[in-house]
N, C-alpha and C positions, 0 to 999 in steps of 0.2 A: 810254762817253759822255764827250764833251769839254765843257768849260765854254763858255758862249755866246761869250765873248771870242775864241775861236778860230774862230768861224764866219766864213768869208770873205764880204765884202759885194759885191765886184765881180761884175757880170753878173747879179745877182738881179733879175728883172723883176717879181716879184710874190710874194704870200703867200697860200697856202691854209691854213685853220685850222679846227679843231674849235670848237664853241661852249661846251658845258657844261663848266665848270671849266677851260677853256683861255682862252676870252674872258671868261666870267663868273666870279664869285667867290661861292661859297655861294649859287648860284642867281640872283644879281643881276648886271646889266650895269652896271659902275661908270663914272663919268664919265671916269676915267683910261683905261680900256680903250677906250671909245667914241671918245674924243679921239685915241687912238693910231691906231685904225682910220681915222678921218677924215684924220689927217695923212698916213698912208701913201698913201691914194688921192689926196689933193691933190698929193702928190709925183710922181704919175704912175705909181705901181705898181699892178699888178693886185691886187684885193682880193676874195677869194672864201671865204666860210664853207663848210665841208664837214661836214655834221652828220647825226645820226640823228633830229633833230627833225622834227615833222610838217609836212605840206604847208601846213596853215593858218598856221603860224608863218613858214614859208619865203615864203609869199605876202607877208606883212608885211615881212619882211627885204628881199626883192627890191625892193619898192616904196619903202621908207622909209629903209633904212640906206645909208650911204656905201659901197656894194659894187658890183662889176661883175656879179655873178651869185651864186647860192647853189645848192649841191648838197644835197639833202635825203633823209631816210628812208634813210640809209646807201647812197645811190647809185641810188635808184629814179628820180630825175629831176634836172633842173636848171631853175631859173627865172631869168629876167632881166627887167629893166624897159627896154623899148625902144620908141621911137615913142610915148611917153607911155602905154604899155599893158604889162600883165604878159604875158610870153611864157613858154610852158611846153614842155619837151621831156621826155617820159616814156620809160622803158625799155619799158613795155608799153602796149598800146592800152587804151581805156576798157572794152571788154567783158572783156578778160583781167583787168584790175584788179578789176572787180566780182566776177567768178567767184572770184578768189583771196581777196578779202575775206570772202566767205561761208564758205570753207573755214577761214580763220583764226579765225572766230568759234567754231567747234567746238573747235579746238585750244586757244584761250584758256580755254574753260570747263574743259577737262580739266587744264590747268596750274594754274589757280586752285584747283581742288579738291585737287590733289596737293601743293601747296606752301603751307602756312599762312603768313600774314603778307604775302604778295605781293598785288599788285592790278594791274588794268589801269592803264596810265599815264593821267594826267588828260587828256592830249592825244590819246588814242586815237580819239576821235570826229572829229578833224580830220586823220586819216591817210588816205592814198590806197592804200598798198601793203603796209604791214607791221603786225606785232603788237608792241606795246611793253608789257613787263611791268615794273612799278615795283618795285624792291627797296630803294630808299633815298631817293627824292625826297619823296614825299608819304605814305609809310608809315614806321613805325619801322624804322630801318636794319637790314637783314639782312646776315649775313656773306657774304663773297665766295663761300664754298663753296656757299651757297644760290643765288647768281646762276649759278654754274657748273652746278648741278643743273637750273635752269630752262633754261639753254642746251642741256643734254643732252636734256631732254624735247622741246625744239623740234626738235633734230636727229633724234631718234627718230621725230618726226612728219613728217619730210621737208623741214624748213625749213633754210635757212642761218641761223645764229644768231651774234650778236656781243654782247659785254658792253661797255656804256659805263659812265661814272661814275655813272649814275643808273638806267638801264634795261637790260633784256635785250631785244634786238630780234630778231625772226625774220621771214623772208620766203621766198617761193617764188622760186627763181632763183639763179644763181651770180654775180650782179653784186655789187659792193661799192663803197665810197667811191672807191677808186682808179680803177676802170673808168669810172665816170661822170665823175670829175674829168678823166681823160684825154680822154674824148669832148668835154667842155666846152672844154677848152683847144684841142683841134684844130678843132672845129666853129665856135666863136665867136671865137677869138683867133688861129688859125693857128699854134699852138705844138704841134708834134708831140711824141710821147712821148720821143723821143731828146733834143730840146732841153729839154723840160719837166724832165727829170731833173736838169739842172744849172742851169736858169734860174729855176726856181720853188722857193721854200722852203715847208715845211709845218710847222705847229705843232699838237700834240695832247697828250692826257694818258691815254688808256685803251686797252684791248685792241682795240676796233674801229678804232683808228687804226694798228694794226700794219702793214697793207699799205702805208699811206702812209709810215710810218717806213722801211720796207724800200726803197721805190722811190726816194724823193727823196734826193739826195745831201746836201741842206741841210735835213734833217729835225730838228726841235727838240721836245723835251719840256719843258713847263712843270714846275717842280720837284715838284708834287704827283703827277706820273706815277709817282713811286717807289712809291706805294701799290700799283700794279699791276705792278711790275717782274717779279715771279715769273710773272705771267700773260701777259707779252709775248713772243711768239716772235721778234719783231723789235723792237729798241729804237731810239729816236732816236739820231742821231749826235751831237747837242749837247743840253745841258740848261741852262735858265735858273736863276739863283740864287733868284728869287722864284716863288711859286706862282700858279696861276690867272691872273686878269686882270692882276695886277701883273707876272707873268712875261711875259704877252703884250705889255704896254707896254714892258717891258725889251727884248724882242726887236725891236719896232718902232724903239725908240730906237737900238739897235745897227745896224739896217739903214739908218737914215737918217743916221747919224753921218758926218761928213766926215773 
């Protein structure tokens, strides 16, 4: 991984980024990070959070934040605010989503019984497509090996599973953050994957960002991603000096520097 100063700025049209502990800091969105996001969009760059967070929060983000769209629940959908209305594009139809939610409820019960100390994520009731198990957000922090065990139980139950900085997420289907981000860029902004690879930057911090780190030539890890370095099959090409939201602001300042 190279220092951020070596990240080329020319030709980068926009930034995709994770939210938890990439944009936020210890669970909070700081004024510094929000202002950086706002400055980037005011400069005419594409601004898109790509998160494992729930549809309920993504509804708010698409409506209220200075963003062009948001990809949520690890690639299950993207939302955007257009014509003064929230617009939604899901991977699955409403009937399929409802059927999968019922199956996820049973899997959740078995995982909670098998892994002491974990819990349903506090935003589970606002999710449309996936199961989120909390291992360190609103429960006393569990070790990464416990998060890995939860992910294994999910995979044994037929789910795709990814570990974030706060949750283990599982869902039916082979989509991920990258697949829906590519669909969004192509469908909404006319940027095909070949161009996106070099024209769009990505910032993240955890294992569920690995496909994005691998794909984008200008992928950046905020400094706290080193916590997960051993769990990352694909690492970012560049890394900030500062962690979390301060690292995000550092990246934006670099992109906008003349």
